[in-house]
Wavefront OBJ file of the C-alpha trace (Angstrom):
o trace
v -5.806 9.393 -2.437
v -2.287 7.994 -2.559
v 0.228 7.858 0.271
v 4.013 7.513 0.262
v 5.019 3.926 0.923
v 6.817 4.901 4.152
v 3.534 6.255 5.626
v 1.254 3.314 4.857
v 2.133 1.165 7.872
v 1.501 4.078 10.270
v -1.838 4.741 8.579
v -2.867 1.087 8.745
v -1.979 0.986 12.467
v -3.968 4.144 13.176
v -0.961 6.251 14.202
v -1.319 8.586 11.203
v -4.825 10.038 10.848
v -4.286 13.186 8.787
v -2.534 14.401 5.659
v -1.727 17.754 4.111
v -2.306 18.069 0.377
v -1.433 20.910 -1.958
v -3.737 20.647 -4.960
v -5.163 22.894 -7.659
v -8.628 21.709 -6.619
v -10.110 19.315 -4.088
v -9.845 15.659 -5.145
v -11.571 13.886 -2.254
v -14.819 14.309 -0.340
v -15.883 13.838 3.279
v -17.159 10.286 3.653
v -15.265 9.145 0.558
v -13.498 5.780 0.724
v -10.140 5.421 -1.011
v -8.331 2.066 -1.360
v -4.997 1.517 0.372
v -3.141 -1.701 1.201
v -6.249 -3.849 0.754
v -8.323 -1.704 3.129
v -9.695 1.810 2.763
v -8.957 5.306 3.983
v -12.218 7.098 4.877
v -12.158 10.901 4.885
v -13.604 12.396 8.094
v -12.998 16.113 7.469
v -11.386 18.544 5.064
v -10.134 21.975 6.074
v -8.506 24.540 3.831
v -5.405 25.900 5.564
v -2.446 28.159 4.745
v 1.165 27.067 4.319
v 2.044 28.932 7.523
v -0.417 26.648 9.382
v 1.876 23.668 8.751
v 3.687 23.340 12.059
v 6.217 20.759 13.240
v 3.405 19.211 15.339
v 1.119 18.887 12.310
v 3.986 17.426 10.281
v 4.600 14.838 13.019
v 0.902 14.010 13.222
v 1.000 13.451 9.441
v 3.952 11.041 9.749
v 6.797 13.376 8.757
v 9.993 14.342 10.582
v 9.507 18.075 9.980
v 7.382 20.654 8.172
v 10.115 20.905 5.516
v 9.966 17.118 5.003
v 6.169 17.267 4.624
v 6.389 20.141 2.127
v 9.002 18.322 0.005
v 6.486 15.524 -0.510
v 3.341 17.682 -0.734
v 4.716 20.200 -3.266
v 4.929 18.230 -6.460
v 2.597 19.979 -8.879
v 1.037 23.319 -9.755
v -1.343 23.323 -6.804
v -1.660 26.337 -4.528
v -4.619 25.264 -2.352
v -3.536 23.641 0.911
v -5.889 21.141 2.543
v -5.721 19.374 5.902
v -7.537 16.064 5.490
v -8.395 13.960 8.541
v -9.268 10.304 8.004
v -9.386 6.857 9.518
v -8.291 3.522 8.112
v -10.562 0.523 7.634
v -8.789 -2.818 7.600
v -9.617 -5.244 4.778
v -13.117 -6.621 5.346
v -14.017 -4.042 8.027
v -17.307 -2.138 7.863
v -17.540 1.526 8.636
v -20.699 2.034 10.662
v -21.906 5.518 11.510
v -22.881 6.096 15.143
v -26.480 5.174 15.858
v -28.862 8.030 16.660
v -30.238 7.908 20.205
v -33.482 5.999 20.555
v -36.667 8.036 21.055
v -37.058 6.737 24.617
v -33.573 8.020 25.477
v -34.399 11.421 23.990
v -37.687 11.633 25.934
v -35.945 10.551 29.156
v -33.238 13.176 28.753
v -35.881 15.865 28.162
v -37.766 14.793 31.328
v -34.550 14.983 33.340
v -33.895 18.521 32.108
v -37.462 19.588 33.073
v -37.070 18.097 36.578
v -33.756 19.873 37.022
v -35.324 23.184 35.961
v -38.175 22.726 38.492
v -35.761 21.883 41.285
v -33.682 24.979 40.540
v -36.786 27.230 40.758
v -38.107 25.790 44.033
l 1 2 3 4 5 6 7 8 9 10 11 12 13 14 15 16 17 18 19 20 21 22 23 24 25 26 27 28 29 30 31 32 33 34 35 36 37 38 39 40 41 42 43 44 45 46 47 48 49 50 51 52 53 54 55 56 57 58 59 60 61 62 63 64 65 66 67 68 69 70 71 72 73 74 75 76 77 78 79 80 81 82 83 84 85 86 87 88 89 90 91 92 93 94 95 96 97 98 99 100 101 102 103 104 105 106 107 108 109 110 111 112 113 114 115 116 117 118 119 120 121 122 123
């Protein structure tokens, strides 16, 4: 996944965390890592949207001045499918670690607390 040079600094600083792409077919996948500026962009989610869903707020969130500015960059091929791709940037050498699942003792403790609360509500 390539980004315009003017957007790369904002992406690397974490200010830009989404992009709109107009493609003939999907070219990235959730969890995929794509090199940029020595680090990587990691795709968090992909949502198919319509052109009318591209608002000034979404354009700003994507690093553009306006929806028209975003569309000038995004419309460069034959694509008709519009995708909103959310991502995060990993600095060079950084590891992307998924959140740890809760330990079994935490799960059992939470279940006990819910049972106690249910008993107290019935008494």
